[in-house]
C-alpha positions in Angstrom: 21.9 186.4 148.5 22.9 189.0 145.9 26.3 190.6 146.0 28.0 193.3 143.9 31.3 192.5 142.0 33.2 194.3 144.8 31.9 192.2 147.7 35.3 190.4 148.3 37.1 193.8 148.0 34.8 195.4 150.6 35.2 192.4 152.9 38.9 192.8 152.8 38.5 196.4 153.8 36.6 195.4 156.9 33.2 196.6 155.7 30.1 196.0 157.8 27.4 194.6 155.6 23.6 194.9 155.7 20.8 193.3 153.8 18.1 195.2 152.0 14.6 194.1 151.1 15.7 192.8 147.6 18.1 190.3 149.3 21.3 192.3 148.5 24.2 192.1 150.9 25.6 195.6 150.8 28.1 197.8 152.7 26.4 199.7 155.5 29.7 201.3 156.5 33.5 200.9 156.3 34.4 202.9 159.4 32.2 205.4 161.3 29.1 206.5 159.2 29.4 210.0 160.6 33.0 210.2 159.5 32.1 208.8 156.0 29.3 211.4 155.7 31.7 214.2 156.6 34.3 212.9 154.1 31.8 213.5 151.3 30.9 217.0 152.5 34.5 218.0 152.9 36.5 215.9 150.4 35.3 213.0 148.3 33.6 209.7 148.9 33.8 206.6 146.8 30.6 204.5 146.9 29.7 201.1 145.4 26.3 201.6 143.7 26.3 198.4 141.7 23.1 197.2 143.3 21.2 199.9 141.5 18.9 198.8 138.7 20.4 199.2 135.2 18.4 198.7 132.0 19.6 199.0 128.4 17.3 199.8 125.4 18.4 199.2 121.8 16.6 199.2 118.5 15.6 202.0 116.1 12.3 202.8 117.9 13.9 203.0 121.4 13.5 206.8 121.9 9.9 207.1 120.4 8.8 204.0 122.4 10.1 205.2 125.8 9.0 208.8 125.1 5.3 207.8 125.0 5.5 205.8 128.3 7.5 207.9 130.8 6.9 211.4 132.1 9.9 213.3 130.7 11.2 214.0 127.2 13.2 211.2 125.5 13.0 212.0 121.8 14.6 215.4 122.4 17.7 214.1 124.1 20.9 214.5 122.3 23.7 211.9 122.5 25.3 212.4 125.9 22.3 214.1 127.5 19.8 212.7 130.0 17.1 213.5 132.5 15.1 212.4 135.5 11.7 210.9 134.9 8.9 208.7 136.4 6.7 205.9 135.1 3.2 206.2 136.4 0.0 204.2 136.7 -3.0 205.4 134.7 -4.1 207.2 137.8 -0.8 209.2 137.9 0.8 207.4 140.8 4.5 206.6 140.8 5.5 203.1 139.8 9.2 203.9 139.6 11.5 206.9 139.3 14.4 206.6 136.9 17.3 208.4 135.2 17.4 208.2 131.4 20.7 208.5 129.5 20.9 208.9 125.7 24.0 207.1 124.2 25.0 206.8 120.6 23.4 203.5 119.9 21.3 202.9 123.0 19.4 204.4 125.9 20.5 203.6 129.5 18.1 203.6 132.5 19.2 203.8 136.1 16.6 203.0 138.8 16.5 201.8 142.4 17.1 198.2 143.2 13.5 198.0 144.6 12.0 199.0 141.2 14.2 197.2 138.7 11.8 194.2 138.2 8.6 196.2 138.1 10.1 198.8 135.8 11.2 196.0 133.4 7.8 194.5 133.5 6.0 197.8 132.9 8.2 198.6 129.9 7.9 195.1 128.5 4.1 195.3 128.9 3.9 198.1 126.3 6.4 196.6 123.9 4.3 195.2 121.0 5.5 195.9 117.4 8.3 198.3 118.3 11.9 197.7 117.2 13.2 197.8 120.8 15.1 195.3 122.9 15.1 195.8 126.7 17.8 194.2 128.8 18.6 194.2 132.5 22.4 194.6 132.5 23.2 194.4 136.3 25.1 191.2 136.1 27.6 192.4 133.5 28.1 196.0 134.7 28.8 197.9 137.9 28.8 201.4 139.2 31.2 203.4 141.4 30.0 206.8 142.7 32.5 209.6 143.2 30.9 212.4 145.2 32.1 215.4 147.0 33.7 218.8 146.3 37.0 217.2 145.3 35.4 214.7 142.8 36.1 216.7 139.6 39.8 217.0 140.4 40.0 213.3 141.3 38.4 212.2 138.0 40.6 214.5 136.0 43.8 213.2 137.7 42.7 209.5 137.6 41.0 209.2 134.2 41.4 212.4 132.3 37.7 213.3 132.6 37.0 217.1 132.3 33.6 217.2 134.1 33.4 220.5 135.9 31.0 221.9 133.3 29.1 218.6 132.8 25.3 219.2 133.4 23.4 216.8 135.7 22.4 213.5 134.0 24.8 214.2 131.1 27.6 211.8 130.3 31.1 211.5 128.8 33.0 208.3 128.0 36.7 207.3 127.9 38.5 204.1 127.1 41.5 203.5 129.4 43.7 200.4 128.9 41.0 198.7 127.0 38.4 199.4 129.7 35.4 201.6 128.8 34.2 204.0 131.5 31.0 206.1 131.2 31.0 209.0 133.6 27.6 210.5 134.4 27.0 213.6 136.5 24.6 212.7 139.3 23.4 214.5 142.4 23.1 211.8 145.1 24.3 213.8 148.1 23.9 217.5 147.6 27.5 217.7 146.5 29.0 217.6 143.0 29.1 214.0 142.1 29.6 211.5 139.3 28.8 207.8 138.7 31.2 205.7 136.8 29.8 202.7 134.8 31.9 199.9 133.5 31.9 196.2 132.9 31.9 193.9 135.9 35.3 192.5 135.2 36.8 196.0 135.4 35.1 197.0 138.7 37.9 195.9 141.0 40.4 197.9 138.9 38.1 200.9 138.9 37.5 200.9 142.6 41.2 200.4 143.5 42.4 203.0 141.1 39.9 205.6 142.3 40.8 205.1 145.9 44.6 205.0 145.2 44.5 208.2 143.0 42.0 209.7 145.5 44.5 209.7 148.4 45.7 213.1 147.3 42.1 214.4 147.5 41.1 212.9 150.8 39.1 210.1 149.2 37.4 207.6 151.5 35.2 204.6 150.9 31.6 205.3 151.9 28.7 202.9 152.7 25.0 203.2 152.3 24.3 204.5 155.8 26.2 207.7 155.1 24.7 207.9 151.6 21.3 207.9 153.1 22.0 210.7 155.6 23.6 212.7 152.8 20.6 212.4 150.6 18.1 213.3 153.4 20.1 216.5 154.1 20.0 217.2 150.4 16.2 216.6 150.3 16.4 213.9 147.7 13.4 211.6 147.7 14.0 207.9 147.4 11.7 205.1 146.2 10.5 203.0 149.1 10.7 206.0 151.5 9.3 209.2 150.0 8.1 207.6 146.7 5.7 204.7 146.1 2.6 203.8 144.2 0.4 205.9 146.5 2.2 209.2 145.6 1.6 211.6 142.7 4.7 213.3 141.3 3.6 216.8 142.1 2.9 215.8 145.8 6.7 214.9 145.9 7.4 218.2 144.0 9.0 216.3 141.2 8.3 218.8 138.5 11.8 218.3 137.1 10.7 214.8 136.2 7.7 216.0 134.1 7.7 217.5 130.7 4.4 219.4 130.4 4.8 220.1 126.7 5.4 216.6 125.4 1.8 215.4 125.1 0.4 212.0 126.1 2.1 209.4 128.3 0.7 207.1 130.9 -0.9 209.0 133.7 -0.4 212.4 131.9 -4.0 213.5 132.2 -4.0 213.3 136.0 -0.7 215.1 136.3 -1.8 217.9 133.9 -5.1 218.3 135.7 -3.4 218.8 139.0 -0.9 221.2 137.5 -3.3 223.5 135.7 -6.7 223.0 137.4 -5.9 222.2 141.0 -3.2 221.5 143.5 -1.9 218.7 145.6 -3.6 218.1 149.0 -0.3 217.3 150.6 3.4 218.0 149.8 6.8 216.6 150.6 8.6 218.7 153.2 11.5 218.6 155.7 11.0 218.6 159.4 13.3 219.7 162.2 12.4 217.6 165.2 13.0 218.4 168.8 14.1 214.9 169.9 17.5 213.4 170.4 16.0 210.0 169.5 14.8 210.0 165.9 11.2 209.0 165.4 10.4 206.1 163.1 9.5 206.0 159.5 5.7 206.1 159.3 5.2 208.1 162.5 2.1 210.4 162.1 2.1 214.1 162.2 -0.6 216.0 164.1 -2.1 219.4 164.6 -3.9 218.9 167.9 -6.2 216.0 167.3 -6.0 216.3 163.5 -3.8 213.9 161.6 -2.0 216.0 159.0 0.7 213.7 157.6 3.5 211.2 158.2 7.3 210.9 158.3 9.1 209.0 155.5 12.8 209.3 156.6 14.5 210.5 159.8 18.1 210.9 160.9 20.3 212.7 163.3 22.1 215.0 160.9 25.9 214.8 161.0 26.1 218.3 159.3 23.6 220.1 161.6 23.8 218.0 164.8 20.0 217.8 165.1 17.2 215.4 164.2 15.7 216.1 160.8 13.4 214.2 158.5 11.3 214.2 155.4 7.6 213.4 155.1 4.2 214.5 153.7 2.0 217.1 155.3 -1.3 218.6 154.5 -1.1 221.8 152.3 -2.2 224.0 155.2 1.0 223.2 157.0 3.6 223.3 154.2 4.9 226.9 154.8 8.4 227.3 156.2 8.2 227.4 160.0 4.8 225.7 160.4 4.5 223.7 163.6 3.2 220.1 163.9 3.7 217.3 166.4 5.1 213.8 165.8 3.3 210.9 167.4 6.1 208.6 168.6 6.1 205.4 170.6 7.1 207.5 173.6 4.6 210.3 173.1 4.5 213.4 171.0 7.5 215.7 170.1 7.4 219.0 168.3 8.5 219.5 164.7 9.0 222.6 162.6 8.4 222.4 158.8 11.4 223.2 156.7 11.6 223.7 152.9 13.9 221.3 151.2 16.8 220.9 150.8 18.2 221.2 154.3 21.7 221.4 152.8 22.9 222.9 149.6 26.5 223.8 148.8 26.9 227.4 147.9 27.9 227.9 144.2 
C-alpha cells in the first residue's frame, strides 16, 4: 500500500481514506465532500496531491530531447514557464497527459498517478545517446494544492508569494527557513489555484503552516471526492476517465496541449491530418442529465436506436444541484442543447448536451 508523506497527519484529522487503482491509500474526504467542494468555490481548499506522478529531467539535451517526443513546445520555454502536453502513440492516441515546467537546471513533469510508470517507460524508450537523466522523484517530494478565490492572499500572507499575475503552468520559488518551495499556477478546479512542491521532510510543516495561516481566509482541508466534483464542473478531462489510449487529443478538444508549428513529434502526422484535412468523428462534451441518481461511467448514449456515445464521469453537482457529466458523443450531437438518452441499469433517462465548462468563475 502506497501512502503520501502526510498520511499520519490526515489520519489525525479524521480523514476517510479510499484506495485507487495504483494501490494508493488517499483521502476521500475530511468532513462532508459537499462542504469541501463549496469551501474551494467560496474560500480556499488545501489538498494533498503527493500521489501525482513527478518526473525530473536533467542534462544538457533535456529540452531538445523532450521537445521531439511530446506534443507541445519545450525548447521555447523560458525558465519559470511551462505548458500542458500529451505523449502519443504513433497513431496519435493519448498515452499520457502531462504538465511540463522549465526550471533553471532541470525540467519537471507532473502527470497522473495512473500514467507515471508508462510515461517513464515511454521517455526512457527514446533515450539513446542524449545527455539526459530521467528520475521519478515521488518518494523524495510532495505536493500541496491551494485552490480557491482566497488562494493568492493566503500564499502572500503565509509565504510571501506574489502570484496574482502568474500565468497558468508558470512557477516561482522561495526558500523559507531552509525549505525550498516551488509554487506553480495550476487550474485543477475552475478556481484560481496553485500547487506547492517541496521535499518530503518539509511536507508536514507545509501542510500545517498553510492550514494555520489559512484560518483567516476560510481555508479547509479537502479530499479527492470534492476535487473530482470540482474538476467535472470545470470541464477538466482526467486520464482514466476522459483520456486513455483510445482517444485522440482533438477528440478531447486538447488543442492547448498541441503546438502545431513545432514540427515532428510522435503521432504528429495523425494530429495534423485531423486538424487541417478532416475533423474528429466524436467530441468531449458535458451533459445535463434528468436523473437524481447519477448514471455510471461507461453508460451509453443513444438517439433512438442509434448508439452515439458514452459517459466518462458523472456527479450530482454541488454548485448547480443537478446531475451533470462528461462524455464523448458523435459530431452530429455536439451542439449546445442537443438531446440524447442515457442507457442506465434502470432504463433510459434524458440528457442535454452542454458545452464545457459547466462552471467558470467570472474574471
